[in-house]
N, C-alpha and C positions, 0 to 999 in steps of 0.2 A: 272164701280161699281165693276161687279162681278168678273172681272178681275183683280182688282187691292185687290181685298179681299185675292181672291185665293193664288194671286202672294206671299201678307204678309203671308200665312199662310205657305206657300212652305217655303218661305226665313223663318221665325219663327221657322219651325222646323230642317231646316237645321242648324242652329245656335244652336239651345238646342243640337243636335247631335252633333256638333264640339266640344261645351264646357265641357257637361258632357263626354266626354271622356279625357279631358286635366287632367292627375296626375294619372292615372290608371295606374298599370302595374311597378311602381315606386317602391325603397324598397329605405330606406334612408342609405348610405353606413355605418357609423357608427351603426347603429341597427344591422348590417349583421355582422359589424367587432367583437362585442364585445363577446366572448365565457365563460361559464360558464360550471365549470364539473357537472357529474353527482351530485355528493357529494353534491355539492354547489344549484343544483337544490333541490334535496329532504332535506336537511336542510331550504330550506326556505319554501317549501312544510307543512315540519315539524310544524314549525314557525304559517305560517297563520293557520293550520286546528289547531293548542293550542291557539289562538286567536278567532279564529271563535267560537269554540267548548265551552269556557270559557269566552264571553263576557262580562260577569260583573266584574269577578274578575281575567283577567290574568296579571300576571306579567309581565314586559318589560321585554324580553328575547332574547337573540339575539345569533346564533349559529356561527360556523366557524371554520372547519377542518384545521387543522395545520400540511401540508403537509413535513416543513422541520423544523421543533422544532423553526422557529422564532416567539419567540411568542408575538402578537397582541398587549395583555394586559399586564397590571405589573401584575406577579403574585411573589410571595416569592423564596427565590434561589432551595431550592430544587425540585420545582413544574418541570418535562419536560414534554412539550407536544406537541410531535415530535409522530406525528401520530395517533391521539385524535380529539375527539370532543369535544371541550372546547364552555362552556354554561357560558352566563355572563346572570344573573339576576338580575336585580334594581327594589326596593320596589319604585314603579311609584304611589305616592300621595297617599296609605294609608298607611306611616307608622306604618306599624306591625313588620317591623324590628327591625326598635327604641324602642319600649317598651319593648325589652327581652333582656336579656344578658345570658352567661355564656349555660347552659345546654340546656333551654328553645329558646335560638336562634340555635343552632346548632338541634335540634327537627325541628325548624320551616323550615329550610334550608332543614332537610331531606325531609319532606312532599313536598316541593315545587320542590325539587328537581325528586321525583319519580314520581310526575305529569308531570313532561315536559319531562323525559324520555320516560315515555309511549308514547309520542307524533312523538320520532326520532327513535326509539326501532326501526330500517328498517331490517327486514330478510338478511342475509349475509354481511352486513354493520357494524351494529351498534349492538353488541351481547350482550354484560355483561359491565352492568354501573359501574362493580370496576375498568375493564382495560381500557375500549373506552374512558373515560370518565373523564375530568376534568371541573371543576365549580368553579365560583365566584361568591358572595353574597354582592352586594353594596345598599348602604341607598339610602335612594329619594336623597340626596344630592351629591353620587359621591361617600361615603367613604368606602373605604372596609369592610367589617367585618368578612367577612368570606368564604372559600374555601373547594373546595371537590378535593381530591387527592388518589389515589390505594384505594378507599374504603372505606376513611374516613374523616369524618365533620372538620374542623378544625378553629375556632377563627383567625381573622388574625394576631392578636397581639404574636401568638404563635410560 
């Protein structure tokens, strides 16, 4: 009886050693192949920092760096995004953009962009709001309301 218990313990111990070792040291090839630029990582960190520091009042914000000038989002014809950080700011469920028009709306855009810019002002990469940033402001329904380009805020209709 004693030998059977001892044999069961030894076999059980060996099986745990073998089972627990399966799968360790394996990396999914797909996860290793995907590469991100340092700029992409910095902008993602800035987005997460913005959301974490403003948990109750953050807007839906997205960033990307346009290396080539082939804009991902639709912009008015005169906007050149090549070599700039593009910011997309959407009013998410609060309706704050919807009730304002004209100068009041542009002032609201300015306040929003200054807060967001504080999180992406990365030393040596993004140094000037007026030359390094292009921003688009969108309503809750996805309607383009305005944009920021070369230091000026514009309503989309203009």
